[in-house]
C-alpha positions in Angstrom: 52.7 83.0 84.2 50.0 85.1 82.6 48.9 84.7 79.0 49.1 88.1 77.2 45.9 89.2 75.5 47.5 90.6 72.3 50.0 87.8 71.4 48.7 84.8 73.3 52.2 84.0 74.6 53.0 83.4 78.2 54.9 86.1 80.0 56.2 86.5 83.5 53.8 88.2 85.9 56.0 91.1 86.5 56.1 91.9 82.8 52.4 91.3 82.0 51.0 92.6 85.2 51.4 96.0 86.9 54.5 98.0 86.3 55.1 98.5 90.1 57.7 95.6 90.4 59.6 96.9 87.4 59.7 100.4 89.0 61.0 98.9 92.2 63.8 97.1 90.3 64.7 100.3 88.5 64.8 102.3 91.8 67.1 99.7 93.3 69.3 99.7 90.2 69.6 103.4 90.2 70.3 103.5 93.9 73.1 101.0 93.5 74.6 102.8 90.6 74.5 106.2 92.4 76.1 104.6 95.5 78.9 103.0 93.4 79.6 106.3 91.5 79.7 108.2 94.8 82.1 105.7 96.3 84.4 105.8 93.3 84.4 109.6 93.3 85.1 109.9 97.0 87.9 107.3 96.8 89.6 109.2 93.9 89.3 112.6 95.6 90.7 111.4 98.9 93.6 109.4 97.3 95.3 112.3 95.5 97.1 115.0 97.6 99.2 117.4 95.7 102.4 118.3 97.6 104.2 121.6 96.8 108.0 121.9 96.7 109.5 123.8 99.7 113.2 123.1 99.7 116.1 120.7 99.1 119.2 119.5 100.9 122.3 117.7 99.6 123.2 114.5 101.4 126.3 112.8 100.0 125.5 112.0 96.3 121.8 112.2 96.9 119.4 115.1 97.2 116.5 115.3 99.7 113.5 117.2 98.3 111.0 118.6 100.9 107.3 119.1 100.2 104.4 120.7 101.9 101.4 118.3 101.9 98.5 120.2 103.3 100.4 121.3 106.4 102.7 118.3 106.9 106.2 117.9 105.6 107.0 115.1 103.2 110.5 114.2 101.8 111.8 112.2 98.9 115.4 111.2 98.0 116.6 111.5 94.5 119.9 111.4 92.6 122.0 114.5 93.5 122.3 115.5 89.8 118.5 115.6 89.2 116.1 118.5 89.8 113.4 118.2 92.4 109.9 118.1 90.9 107.9 121.2 91.7 105.0 119.1 93.0 104.2 115.5 93.6 101.1 113.4 94.3 100.9 111.5 97.5 
């Protein structure tokens, strides 16, 4: 602990001394926050794929809806009386 000149109170060295340790802490904090934000952004971007409606087929009392998901085909089964959604998120 170092005694501050102006107030006479004891303060931790990293507060009363040079500002270099405080800068290092701030740099690390900013780096962690940037990394966390980038991770969350990438996770959200890769999780949502929008699939576009391509066709439908009746199978008994159900309807099979076909979608194009970035080049691959994806199908869902719904009640035969309902309309297929124009797009879905996968």
